[in-house]
N, CA, C and O atoms as a printed pandas DataFrame, in Angstrom:
     atom_number atom_name residue_name chain_id  residue_number  x_coord  y_coord  z_coord
0              1         N          UNK        A               1   -0.841   15.529   27.098
1              2        CA          UNK        A               1    0.115   14.360   27.331
2              3         C          UNK        A               1    0.937   14.664   25.889
3              4         O          UNK        A               1    0.556   15.416   24.992
4              5         N          UNK        A               2    2.374   13.734   25.928
5              6        CA          UNK        A               2    3.018   14.613   24.419
6              7         C          UNK        A               2    3.002   13.630   23.733
7              8         O          UNK        A               2    3.354   12.555   24.219
8              9         N          UNK        A               3    2.532   13.744   22.229
9             10        CA          UNK        A               3    2.550   12.827   21.168
10            11         C          UNK        A               3    4.555   12.490   20.824
11            12         O          UNK        A               3    5.362   13.284   20.340
12            13         N          UNK        A               4    4.736   11.408   21.183
13            14        CA          UNK        A               4    6.243   11.269   20.875
14            15         C          UNK        A               4    6.327    9.831   19.470
15            16         O          UNK        A               4    7.210    8.995   19.278
16            17         N          UNK        A               5    5.070   10.060   18.762
17            18        CA          UNK        A               5    5.156    9.542   17.945
18            19         C          UNK        A               5    6.074   10.124   16.466
19            20         O          UNK        A               5    5.853   11.293   16.152
20            21         N          UNK        A               6    6.836    9.513   15.798
21            22        CA          UNK        A               6    7.858    9.696   14.533
22            23         C          UNK        A               6    6.618   10.749   13.815
23            24         O          UNK        A               6    5.475   10.382   14.091
24            25         N          UNK        A               7    6.688   11.644   13.187
25            26        CA          UNK        A               7    5.719   12.004   11.809
26            27         C          UNK        A               7    5.755   10.871   10.469
27            28         O          UNK        A               7    6.639   10.292    9.838
28            29         N          UNK        A               8    4.654   10.914   10.449
29            30        CA          UNK        A               8    4.631    9.656    8.771
30            31         C          UNK        A               8    4.724   11.130    7.318
31            32         O          UNK        A               8    4.239   12.229    7.049
32            33         N          UNK        A               9    5.276   10.554    7.022
33            34        CA          UNK        A               9    5.397   11.200    5.518
34            35         C          UNK        A               9    4.637   10.327    4.732
35            36         O          UNK        A               9    4.705    9.098    4.766
36            37         N          UNK        A              10    3.707   11.200    3.821
37            38        CA          UNK        A              10    3.011   10.334    2.888
38            39         C          UNK        A              10    3.762   11.146    1.681
39            40         O          UNK        A              10    4.155   12.309    1.597
40            41         N          UNK        A              11    3.791   10.006    0.764
41            42        CA          UNK        A              11    4.342   10.146   -0.940
42            43         C          UNK        A              11    2.850   10.473   -1.504
43            44         O          UNK        A              11    1.792    9.883   -1.286
44            45         N          UNK        A              12    3.175   11.804   -2.434
45            46        CA          UNK        A              12    2.695   12.240   -3.460
46            47         C          UNK        A              12    2.023   11.623   -4.601
47            48         O          UNK        A              12    1.212   12.154   -5.360
48            49         N          UNK        A              13    2.550   10.221   -4.620
49            50        CA          UNK        A              13    2.037    9.049   -5.308
50            51         C          UNK        A              13    0.988    8.409   -4.726
51            52         O          UNK        A              13    0.276    7.593   -5.311
52            53         N          UNK        A              14    0.818    8.895   -3.115
53            54        CA          UNK        A              14   -0.197    8.020   -3.148
54            55         C          UNK        A              14   -1.770    8.469   -3.497
55            56         O          UNK        A              14   -2.089    9.641   -3.697
56            57         N          UNK        A              15   -2.762    7.264   -3.538
57            58        CA          UNK        A              15   -3.912    7.530   -4.435
58            59         C          UNK        A              15   -4.717    6.851   -4.639
59            60         O          UNK        A              15   -4.316    5.689   -4.570
60            61         N          UNK        A              16   -6.074    6.958   -4.957
61            62        CA          UNK        A              16   -6.782    5.759   -5.199
62            63         C          UNK        A              16   -7.042    5.578   -6.772
63            64         O          UNK        A              16   -7.257    6.459   -7.605
64            65         N          UNK        A              17   -6.956    4.106   -6.953
65            66        CA          UNK        A              17   -6.787    3.854   -8.071
66            67         C          UNK        A              17   -7.786    2.863   -8.563
67            68         O          UNK        A              17   -7.664    1.883   -7.828
68            69         N          UNK        A              18   -8.783    2.624   -9.513
69            70        CA          UNK        A              18  -10.108    1.828  -10.224
70            71         C          UNK        A              18   -9.442    1.614  -11.101
71            72         O          UNK        A              18   -8.824    2.489  -11.707
72            73         N          UNK        A              19   -9.414    0.207  -11.410
73            74        CA          UNK        A              19   -9.509   -0.815  -12.636
74            75         C          UNK        A              19  -10.066   -1.945  -12.681
75            76         O          UNK        A              19   -9.779   -2.776  -11.820
76            77         N          UNK        A              20  -10.933   -2.223  -13.629
77            78        CA          UNK        A              20  -11.634   -3.409  -13.831
78            79         C          UNK        A              20  -12.630   -3.689  -12.401
79            80         O          UNK        A              20  -12.748   -4.652  -11.643
80            81         N          UNK        A              21  -13.237   -2.378  -12.465
81            82        CA          UNK        A              21  -14.557   -2.568  -11.602
82            83         C          UNK        A              21  -13.915   -2.350  -10.011
83            84         O          UNK        A              21  -14.743   -1.632   -9.451
84            85         N          UNK        A              22  -13.014   -2.599   -9.227
85            86        CA          UNK        A              22  -12.384   -2.370   -8.478
86            87         C          UNK        A              22  -11.596   -1.275   -7.832
87            88         O          UNK        A              22  -10.621   -1.058   -8.551
88            89         N          UNK        A              23  -11.598   -0.640   -6.984
89            90        CA          UNK        A              23  -11.397    0.532   -6.666
90            91         C          UNK        A              23  -10.557    0.351   -5.172
91            92         O          UNK        A              23  -11.103   -0.205   -4.220
92            93         N          UNK        A              24   -9.024    0.944   -5.089
93            94        CA          UNK        A              24   -8.056    0.254   -4.170
94            95         C          UNK        A              24   -7.467    1.790   -3.836
95            96         O          UNK        A              24   -7.233    2.680   -4.655
96            97         N          UNK        A              25   -7.347    1.815   -2.790
97            98        CA          UNK        A              25   -6.491    3.003   -2.267
98            99         C          UNK        A              25   -5.071    2.555   -1.831
99           100         O          UNK        A              25   -4.844    1.872   -0.831
100          101         N          UNK        A              26   -3.999    3.093   -2.837
101          102        CA          UNK        A              26   -2.673    3.029   -2.511
102          103         C          UNK        A              26   -2.093    4.086   -1.605
103          104         O          UNK        A              26   -2.151    5.314   -1.651
104          105         N          UNK        A              27   -1.430    3.121   -0.644
105          106        CA          UNK        A              27   -0.405    3.812    0.272
106          107         C          UNK        A              27    0.770    4.153    0.052
107          108         O          UNK        A              27    1.325    3.061    0.180
108          109         N          UNK        A              28    1.587    4.886   -0.193
109          110        CA          UNK        A              28    3.046    4.844    0.235
110          111         C          UNK        A              28    3.703    5.649    1.305
111          112         O          UNK        A              28    4.032    6.806    1.044
112          113         N          UNK        A              29    3.881    5.241    2.255
113          114        CA          UNK        A              29    4.765    6.299    3.415
114          115         C          UNK        A              29    5.867    5.606    4.040
115          116         O          UNK        A              29    6.272    4.457    3.866
116          117         N          UNK        A              30    6.184    6.326    4.636
117          118        CA          UNK        A              30    7.360    6.487    5.738
118          119         C          UNK        A              30    7.479    6.897    6.630
119          120         O          UNK        A              30    6.693    7.835    6.764
120          121         N          UNK        A              31    8.339    6.676    7.816
121          122        CA          UNK        A              31    8.221    7.615    8.927
122          123         C          UNK        A              31    9.634    8.748    9.063
123          124         O          UNK        A              31   10.722    8.173    9.092
124          125         N          UNK        A              32    9.649    9.444    9.099
125          126        CA          UNK        A              32   10.222   10.577    8.842
126          127         C          UNK        A              32   11.754    9.972    9.908
127          128         O          UNK        A              32   11.715    9.561   11.068
128          129         N          UNK        A              33   13.022   10.127    8.967
129          130        CA          UNK        A              33   13.749    9.717    9.454
130          131         C          UNK        A              33   14.710    8.521    8.979
131          132         O          UNK        A              33   15.936    8.448    8.902
132          133         N          UNK        A              34   13.382    7.348    8.607
133          134        CA          UNK        A              34   13.337    6.265    8.225
134          135         C          UNK        A              34   13.709    6.064    6.710
135          136         O          UNK        A              34   13.111    6.876    6.005
136          137         N          UNK        A              35   14.698    5.036    5.868
137          138        CA          UNK        A              35   15.212    5.477    4.573
138          139         C          UNK        A              35   14.112    5.190    3.489
139          140         O          UNK        A              35   13.999    5.882    2.477
140          141         N          UNK        A              36   13.220    3.992    3.816
141          142        CA          UNK        A              36   12.497    3.066    3.479
142          143         C          UNK        A              36   10.809    3.412    3.214
143          144         O          UNK        A              36   10.116    3.718    4.184
144          145         N          UNK        A              37   10.330    3.353    2.103
145          146        CA          UNK        A              37    8.902    3.733    2.120
146          147         C          UNK        A              37    8.215    2.317    2.288
147          148         O          UNK        A              37    8.847    1.288    2.050
148          149         N          UNK        A              38    6.784    2.301    2.743
149          150        CA          UNK        A              38    6.085    1.052    2.430
150          151         C          UNK        A              38    5.048    1.436    1.750
151          152         O          UNK        A              38    4.528    2.544    1.882
152          153         N          UNK        A              39    4.651    0.522    0.942
153          154        CA          UNK        A              39    3.105    0.653    0.243
154          155         C          UNK        A              39    2.334   -0.710    0.896
155          156         O          UNK        A              39    2.574   -1.896    1.124
156          157         N          UNK        A              40    1.219    0.305    1.042
157          158        CA          UNK        A              40   -0.298   -0.739    1.608
158          159         C          UNK        A              40   -1.380   -0.375    0.917
159          160         O          UNK        A              40   -1.994    0.662    1.169
160          161         N          UNK        A              41   -1.669   -1.107    0.089
161          162        CA          UNK        A              41   -3.060   -1.186   -0.677
162          163         C          UNK        A              41   -3.899   -1.424    0.427
163          164         O          UNK        A              41   -3.684   -2.027    1.478
164          165         N          UNK        A              42   -4.882   -0.850    0.006
165          166        CA          UNK        A              42   -6.801   -1.229    0.864
166          167         C          UNK        A              42   -7.894   -1.206    0.366
167          168         O          UNK        A              42   -8.432   -0.190   -0.075
168          169         N          UNK        A              43   -8.270   -2.096    0.371
169          170        CA          UNK        A              43   -9.601   -2.609   -0.589
170          171         C          UNK        A              43  -10.755   -1.660    0.233
171          172         O          UNK        A              43  -10.601   -0.923    1.206
172          173         N          UNK        A              44  -12.134   -2.027   -0.666
173          174        CA          UNK        A              44  -13.198   -1.189   -0.292
174          175         C          UNK        A              44  -13.776   -1.689    1.123
175          176         O          UNK        A              44  -14.467   -1.147    1.986
176          177         N          UNK        A              45  -13.298   -2.731    1.008
177          178        CA          UNK        A              45  -13.856   -3.465    2.745
178          179         C          UNK        A              45  -13.061   -3.130    3.515
179          180         O          UNK        A              45  -13.322   -3.480    4.666
180          181         N          UNK        A              46  -11.651   -2.266    3.307
181          182        CA          UNK        A              46  -11.011   -1.996    4.503
182          183         C          UNK        A              46   -9.762   -2.963    4.735
183          184         O          UNK        A              46   -8.885   -2.650    5.540
184          185         N          UNK        A              47   -9.701   -4.453    3.811
185          186        CA          UNK        A              47   -8.508   -4.979    3.742
186          187         C          UNK        A              47   -7.120   -4.479    3.372
187          188         O          UNK        A              47   -6.835   -4.276    2.191
188          189         N          UNK        A              48   -6.216   -4.268    4.399
189          190        CA          UNK        A              48   -4.939   -4.130    3.949
190          191         C          UNK        A              48   -4.173   -5.249    3.212
191          192         O          UNK        A              48   -4.295   -6.432    3.530
192          193         N          UNK        A              49   -3.049   -4.643    1.799
193          194        CA          UNK        A              49   -2.185   -5.646    1.595
194          195         C          UNK        A              49   -0.653   -4.687    2.017
195          196         O          UNK        A              49   -0.501   -3.517    1.666
196          197         N          UNK        A              50    0.001   -5.194    2.532
197          198        CA          UNK        A              50    0.831   -4.456    3.082
198          199         C          UNK        A              50    2.587   -5.537    2.518
199          200         O          UNK        A              50    2.887   -6.642    2.970
200          201         N          UNK        A              51    3.260   -4.870    1.658
201          202        CA          UNK        A              51    4.350   -5.141    1.404
202          203         C          UNK        A              51    5.211   -5.353    2.636
203          204         O          UNK        A              51    5.035   -4.599    3.593
204          205         N          UNK        A              52    6.267   -6.459    2.705
205          206        CA          UNK        A              52    7.129   -6.425    4.029
206          207         C          UNK        A              52    8.333   -5.992    3.828
207          208         O          UNK        A              52    8.997   -5.570    4.775
208          209         N          UNK        A              53    8.912   -6.028    2.322
209          210        CA          UNK        A              53   10.162   -5.232    2.268
210          211         C          UNK        A              53   10.026   -3.582    2.111
211          212         O          UNK        A              53    8.897   -3.177    1.832
212          213         N          UNK        A              54   10.918   -2.749    2.242
213          214        CA          UNK        A              54   10.578   -1.375    2.151
214          215         C          UNK        A              54   10.843   -0.824    1.068
215          216         O          UNK        A              54   11.293   -1.740    0.380
216          217         N          UNK        A              55   10.853    0.214    0.399
217          218        CA          UNK        A              55   11.314    0.391   -1.064
218          219         C          UNK        A              55   12.191    1.478   -0.710
219          220         O          UNK        A              55   12.133    2.090    0.356
220          221         N          UNK        A              56   13.074    1.712   -1.723
221          222        CA          UNK        A              56   13.984    2.854   -1.327
222          223         C          UNK        A              56   13.328    4.068   -1.957
223          224         O          UNK        A              56   13.646    5.207   -1.616
224          225         N          UNK        A              57   12.507    3.843   -2.781
225          226        CA          UNK        A              57   12.075    5.255   -3.361
226          227         C          UNK        A              57   10.309    4.896   -3.218
227          228         O          UNK        A              57    9.844    3.769   -3.041
228          229         N          UNK        A              58    9.620    6.015   -3.331
229          230        CA          UNK        A              58    8.385    5.921   -3.496
230          231         C          UNK        A              58    8.006    5.623   -4.811
231          232         O          UNK        A              58    7.068    4.839   -4.954
232          233         N          UNK        A              59    8.731    6.251   -6.123
233          234        CA          UNK        A              59    8.500    5.383   -7.263
234          235         C          UNK        A              59    8.586    3.906   -7.402
235          236         O          UNK        A              59    7.722    3.230   -7.962
236          237         N          UNK        A              60    9.548    3.493   -6.925
237          238        CA          UNK        A              60    9.522    2.128   -6.434
238          239         C          UNK        A              60    8.604    1.564   -6.184
239          240         O          UNK        A              60    8.266    0.623   -6.901
240          241         N          UNK        A              61    8.001    1.864   -5.281
241          242        CA          UNK        A              61    6.891    0.963   -4.692
242          243         C          UNK        A              61    5.551    1.207   -5.414
243          244         O          UNK        A              61    4.593    0.435   -5.447
244          245         N          UNK        A              62    5.671    2.541   -6.044
245          246        CA          UNK        A              62    4.225    2.261   -7.156
246          247         C          UNK        A              62    4.261    1.538   -7.959
247          248         O          UNK        A              62    3.373    0.746   -8.276
248          249         N          UNK        A              63    5.679    1.733   -8.607
249          250        CA          UNK        A              63    6.093    0.314   -9.554
250          251         C          UNK        A              63    6.102   -0.589   -9.023
251          252         O          UNK        A              63    6.177   -1.329  -10.004
252          253         N          UNK        A              64    6.082   -1.525   -7.850
253          254        CA          UNK        A              64    5.192   -2.520   -7.531
254          255         C          UNK        A              64    4.126   -2.880   -7.303
255          256         O          UNK        A              64    3.751   -4.043   -7.453
256          257         N          UNK        A              65    3.455   -1.974   -6.906
257          258        CA          UNK        A              65    1.938   -1.878   -7.204
258          259         C          UNK        A              65    1.324   -2.465   -8.527
259          260         O          UNK        A              65    0.558   -3.382   -8.822
260          261         N          UNK        A              66    2.109   -1.387   -9.247
261          262        CA          UNK        A              66    1.669   -1.653  -10.658
262          263         C          UNK        A              66    1.995   -3.060  -11.296
263          264         O          UNK        A              66    1.159   -3.637  -11.991
264          265         N          UNK        A              67    3.101   -3.531  -11.064
265          266        CA          UNK        A              67    3.642   -4.831  -11.041
266          267         C          UNK        A              67    2.467   -6.322  -10.671
267          268         O          UNK        A              67    2.110   -7.431  -11.069
268          269         N          UNK        A              68    2.327   -5.551   -9.886
269          270        CA          UNK        A              68    1.507   -6.825   -8.590
270          271         C          UNK        A              68   -0.151   -6.703   -9.640
271          272         O          UNK        A              68   -0.813   -7.741   -9.653
272          273         N          UNK        A              69   -0.670   -5.594  -10.370
273          274        CA          UNK        A              69   -2.031   -5.481  -10.958
274          275         C          UNK        A              69   -1.448   -6.289  -12.192
275          276         O          UNK        A              69   -1.941   -7.417  -12.205
276          277         N          UNK        A              70   -0.564   -6.077  -13.227
277          278        CA          UNK        A              70   -0.579   -6.373  -14.417
278          279         C          UNK        A              70   -0.204   -8.105  -13.890
279          280         O          UNK        A              70   -0.981   -9.020  -14.163
280          281         N          UNK        A              71    0.720   -8.264  -13.337
281          282        CA          UNK        A              71    0.840   -9.914  -13.586
282          283         C          UNK        A              71   -0.487  -10.518  -12.697
283          284         O          UNK        A              71   -0.877  -11.596  -13.146
284          285         N          UNK        A              72   -1.163  -10.073  -11.652
285          286        CA          UNK        A              72   -2.168  -10.847  -10.566
286          287         C          UNK        A              72   -3.690  -10.155  -10.653
287          288         O          UNK        A              72   -4.760  -10.566  -10.205
288          289         N          UNK        A              73   -3.330   -8.810  -11.488
289          290        CA          UNK        A              73   -4.969   -8.755  -11.273
290          291         C          UNK        A              73   -5.272   -7.594  -10.495
291          292         O          UNK        A              73   -4.306   -7.344   -9.773
292          293         N          UNK        A              74   -6.174   -6.810  -10.344
293          294        CA          UNK        A              74   -6.709   -5.996   -9.480
294          295         C          UNK        A              74   -7.433   -6.847   -8.658
295          296         O          UNK        A              74   -7.812   -6.310   -7.617
296          297         N          UNK        A              75   -7.769   -8.114   -8.820
297          298        CA          UNK        A              75   -9.089   -9.027   -7.798
298          299         C          UNK        A              75   -7.873   -9.721   -6.891
299          300         O          UNK        A              75   -8.226  -10.283   -5.854
300          301         N          UNK        A              76   -6.535   -9.708   -7.214
301          302        CA          UNK        A              76   -5.508   -9.445   -6.307
302          303         C          UNK        A              76   -5.938   -9.239   -4.790
303          304         O          UNK        A              76   -6.028  -10.114   -3.929
304          305         N          UNK        A              77   -6.161   -7.998   -4.676
305          306        CA          UNK        A              77   -6.777   -6.983   -3.403
306          307         C          UNK        A              77   -7.737   -7.663   -3.105
307          308         O          UNK        A              77   -7.485   -8.015   -1.952
308          309         N          UNK        A              78   -8.781   -8.128   -3.416
309          310        CA          UNK        A              78  -10.210   -8.620   -2.817
310          311         C          UNK        A              78   -9.920   -9.417   -1.851
311          312         O          UNK        A              78   -8.915  -10.125   -1.798
312          313         N          UNK        A              79  -10.805   -9.341   -1.019
313          314        CA          UNK        A              79  -11.033  -10.393   -0.097
314          315         C          UNK        A              79  -10.869  -11.347   -0.162
315          316         O          UNK        A              79  -11.275  -11.686   -1.273
316          317         N          UNK        A              80  -10.217  -12.739    0.705
317          318        CA          UNK        A              80  -10.209  -14.324    0.061
318          319         C          UNK        A              80  -10.365  -14.651    1.342
319          320         O          UNK        A              80  -10.544  -15.861    1.482
320          321         N          UNK        A              81  -10.367  -13.697    2.875
321          322        CA          UNK        A              81  -10.648  -14.033    3.867
322          323         C          UNK        A              81  -11.108  -13.237    4.910
323          324         O          UNK        A              81  -11.181  -12.103    4.437
324          325         N          UNK        A              82  -11.426  -13.219    5.967
325          326        CA          UNK        A              82  -12.165  -11.967    6.833
326          327         C          UNK        A              82  -11.657  -11.809    8.085
327          328         O          UNK        A              82  -12.155  -11.648    9.199
328          329         N          UNK        A              83   -9.793  -11.948    7.355
329          330        CA          UNK        A              83   -9.124  -11.538    8.032
330          331         C          UNK        A              83   -9.017  -10.081    8.408
331          332         O          UNK        A              83   -8.782   -9.656    9.539
332          333         N          UNK        A              84   -9.145   -9.627    7.712
333          334        CA          UNK        A              84   -9.106   -7.933    7.219
334          335         C          UNK        A              84   -7.807   -7.602    7.287
335          336         O          UNK        A              84   -7.527   -6.441    7.583
336          337         N          UNK        A              85   -6.631   -8.678    6.995
337          338        CA          UNK        A              85   -5.239   -8.102    6.717
338          339         C          UNK        A              85   -4.562   -9.006    6.045
339          340         O          UNK        A              85   -4.617  -10.118    6.571
340          341         N          UNK        A              86   -3.966   -8.947    5.115
341          342        CA          UNK        A              86   -3.008   -9.559    4.218
342          343         C          UNK        A              86   -1.565   -9.023    4.003
343          344         O          UNK        A              86   -1.370   -7.809    4.045
344          345         N          UNK        A              87   -0.743   -9.729    3.818
345          346        CA          UNK        A              87    0.650   -9.434    3.452
346          347         C          UNK        A              87    1.074   -9.985    2.434
347          348         O          UNK        A              87    0.735  -11.157    2.276
348          349         N          UNK        A              88    1.780   -9.469    1.603
349          350        CA          UNK        A              88    2.372   -9.975    0.225
350          351         C          UNK        A              88    3.974   -9.385   -0.032
351          352         O          UNK        A              88    4.297   -8.203    0.087
352          353         N          UNK        A              89    4.670  -10.248   -0.323
353          354        CA          UNK        A              89    5.798  -10.449   -1.200
354          355         C          UNK        A              89    6.548   -9.805    0.246
355          356         O          UNK        A              89    7.768   -9.643    0.289
């Protein structure tokens, strides 16, 4: 069977970030050929926070993560329900 899914490009800015006793995985990626970068933050429980609007650059996406941490704190990425999926922005 042929895999027809387009390749996903992961940004070198994707990384694990720890602060205030909270560790998250910051994933910045795009589908090959698409213009926008997606920002996803996954906490230790596997809950994913995804920004709805794409970013022009991977740097802009990472800066949005930093702004969220600065304004809301790392605990904004902790589970507040049991859905396992949260979307912001």
